[in-house]
N, C-alpha and C positions, 0 to 999 in steps of 0.2 A: 771318319775314314767311311769310304765311299762302301754303296753294299759288296761291289762284288770286286774288289782291291787287296790280290792278295796280302793275308796282313806281313809275310815272310817280306814282302815292301818297304812294311806304311812305315814313318815315322816313328809308331811308342812304340814298334821293337827295339829298331833300334837305339832309345833314348833309353830303353830295359837295358839292352846290352852294354852300353858305354857304362848310366850308373852303375851295376852288378861289378865291372873292371873296377871302377873311380870308387867305389865302396868294399873292393876287395872283396864282392860274396862268391865270386868265382875264378879263383887263384890261377894263375894261366898257366899254370899244372893241373890243374884240374877239369881247364876247360872242357879239353875232350870226352870229358866224362863224368861230369855235372849234371844231376837227375833235374828239369825244372818242372814240377807241381803246381797246376793257378788255381785257386781257387777264388773266392766271389771276398770283394774288400769291405764290401760294408755290405747292412742290415741284418736281421734274423737268420737266414742259411749261412752268413759269415759265421756267427756267433756259433751254432752248432758245430758246422765245418771247423771251427777251430778249437771247440772239444774235442770232439776225433781225435786232432793231429796229434793231440797233446797227452791225450789216452793211449794214444800206438806209438808212442816214443817219439815224437817226429816235436823235440821240441824247439824253438828255434825263437831267435829277436827279430823281429824288425824295425828296421833300424825306425828315428824319427823323419816324416816325410819321404818313405823309399818306401814302393812299392814289390820289394824287394826282400825276403832275408833269406839267410841262412841257415838250415839243421848242423845243432849238434852233432848227430850219432849219426847220422846219416851223408851221403856226399848227393847232399840235397834240397836243390832252394827254393823256398815256395815266393810263388810269383804273385802278388795279388791284381785282380784284376775286375774287369767288368761282369760280371754274372753270365750275360749277354751273350759275350764275347770269345765267352771261356772256348767253347767248341771248336770256334775255328781259329786259335790261337792250337789247340789240339788235331782240328786237319791238316792246317799248314805245315804241321811239325814243328810254330814257333817253339811250343811246348810236348814236354813227353807227356802228359798226365792232365785232367783234370776233373772236379767236379763240377757240377751242373743238370741244366734237370729236359729230361728226356725232349719235355717241348724247342726249348732253347736246340739241343739239336737238328732236330725236323729241320725245325722252319730256317739252319743255319748252314741243311744243305751238307756237310760236316761231315767225313770219312775218317771214321774212328768204330774204336772197339770198346763194346760195354762192357767192363767185367766187377761191377758191384752193385747189385743196389740199396738203397741207405734207409730205405724203409722210411724217409722221411718227406715230406715239403708235396706228400702227397694232392693231387688236385689235377683238374677237367680241362683241358682247351677243349670249351662244346663254343653252339653254333646261339647266340640270345636274341629275344626279340622284345619286343614290345607283347604285355599278356594279354594273353589274348585275340592275337592280332594275327596271327603264322599258325595255323598246328602242326607245318613238319617244314624240312631242312628242306625240303622239293620245291615246295613257295618262296623263298628266296633263291633261288636259283637265277641270276638276272637282275635280280633285286642289285642296292647301292650296301654294300658290308665295310664297314669301320674294322681295323683289329692291329696290332701292333705282332703277328704274325701271317705275313699278307703271303710268302711261300706258299705254304702249310693251307690256306684260304685257300688259295686258288686252286691249288690242285685237289683239293675237297671240293668244291662246287665243280671244279671244268668234269667229276666228272658226274653229276648234276645236271647237265647239264644236255640238252637234246640238238641235232643237228637242226642246224639253219634257224634256234635261237639266238637270239643277245647276247652276248657274255655275261657273266657275271663282274660288275662295275669294286675292285677292291681297292681300298681308297687307306696308308697305310697315314698310322698315327702312333706318336711314341710313345702314350700316357693319356687315361683318362677315357678310353673308351668307352666307357662304361654310359656314358653323356649324346656320346655321337646321336646316341633316334630321337632324345629331349631337346637336342639341338635341331634336326632336322636334317642332320648333315649323312643319314643311315636309316636304313628300314628295316636293319639287325646288322649286331659286334658279334667277331669270333672272339673269344676271351680268356681267362683263367679263371675257373669257378673253385672256390677251397668252401669256406660255408656255406657261400651262395648269399651272404648278409649283404654284399656291395651293391650284388644284382637284383636282389629285391626293392634297396633302398631308390636304386636307378629307374623303378617299376619293369624292370628284364624278368623275365621265366628262359628258361632253358628248351629250346627247340632240336638240341640237338647235341651231342656227344662225338668231337674228332678223333679227341685221343684220350687215354689217362697218361697223366702224368708223374713222376718224383725223381727226387733229387738222385743220383746213376755218381761212381767214378769210370774214368772213362781215357784210355787213349793212344797213342800215334801208333796208329796197327803200323808204321814201317820206325818204331824205338832202333836205337840202336841203345839205350836202356834197360831193354829185358832186365835184366837179372837182377837193377837195383830196384827195379817197378817190381816184381817179385817180391823181392820182402816187401818194401812195401805197403804189400795187399795184401801179404804173411800180419802182418803188423795190428791190420787195421780191421780185419778179418775178429784177429783174435777178442780185441777190444769191444767189436759188434757183438760177439757172443757173450762177454761178459757181463756186456749190457740187460742181454736177455738171462741171465744165466743168476743160481744165487749158490756158497756153497752151504747145505746143511751138513749139521754132525746132532747126533743124538745118541742115546744112550739104547739097549734093547735088553731083552729075556731073550735069551737063545732060544732058546723053543720057539722064539717069535718071527728066528729073524726072518724067516720064507717068506712068513705075509706078509714082513717089512721090505723086504725086496720089491718085491710084485708091484708093491705100492711107490717105490725109488728103489725103480731098476739102471738111474745112471747112463751115460752115454755105454760103458760094455758092463760096467758091475761095480755096484758101489763096493768100497773099502772096506773094511770090516777089521774089527784089531783087539784082539783077547785083551778082559781084564782079569785082573789079581780076582775077583772074584769070578769064577769057571762057568756061570749061569747067566754073564750079562756080555754083554759087547758094546764094542763105540763101531758106531758105522759114519762115515762120511760119505756125501753123494752131489753129485752138482743134482739144481734141480730145474725148472725153467721157470722166472722172476713171476710170472702170471697165477704160478697153479699153486705157487709155497704155500699159501694160507690152506691152502683147500688138503692140499698135504698134512702140511701137521699138525690138522682136525685127524685125518685118518688113524695118522700115528698116535696116538693122545688118544685115539680110541683104544689102539694094540696094546696099549700096557708100557710104550715109548716115555722115555722122559726124557729130563733135561736139554730140550729142543733149541741150539745155534744157528742163527744163519747168519753167514755174514758175507759182507759185497768182493765180488771179483775184482779186482781190477785191471788185466787181461790174460788172455789162455792162450791154450795152441793144442791142437786136436792129429 
């Protein structure tokens, strides 16, 4: 597909449309209202996204060798696409929603609305060069840069170029960007850095950061499926909240309830239930998952007993 070809006219979109109808994934009577959600079709990110969809009640069965799957509980079809194409599909209005990286959105120049950050796939789009060769990104302006993000790189270096200077030579490659300097193809590169292992193995170092990126949910600003999009987001946000919380249940003497409430205040207040022994009460409360061990230690220190921690599948507030 040409980089500037409208996705609405692409053969792939036409193929998807025919496939969905042939497989009865979008029945004729639902065509005008079924919401299309694009997700990565493969890789580690795809596995994490599928876990979110399943936990949010967007259960679906993907037919063998098809890139579209119909959800059972909502008028939604999941479309499996290359991650690098999702932002453009959403921006063109071929699909209503998508899950992809902020870096891909910037590169695609797509007009989309970010609905939620998913706190995963975090990385930096950085300018890299051979160790010790350049001290600042300004020194690389006008040099040879190889990248898979030509639009972002070109815009970044354009701001560093002075009037009359030679423009930065930006060359596109689709993969293995980190070897460009060693092969003599580039003075520096613009590529994603997560842990830095690949960068260091290639003898490179970060000279500057262009942007921080992570995985986000996006929608087309002009989607006709706003109601379904809102329902999807309520489900996903409930799942994401549930992944960061646990339900804690414990017994505490009534005289220590005020101190216990200070330790576990809950979203608004804890649920307190009387027991047959009037000196004791049962408390149930949501607690941040990464704080639960410290909270349990503090509760035991004031005499709390029978502490139970329960996982939450989903929730709404």
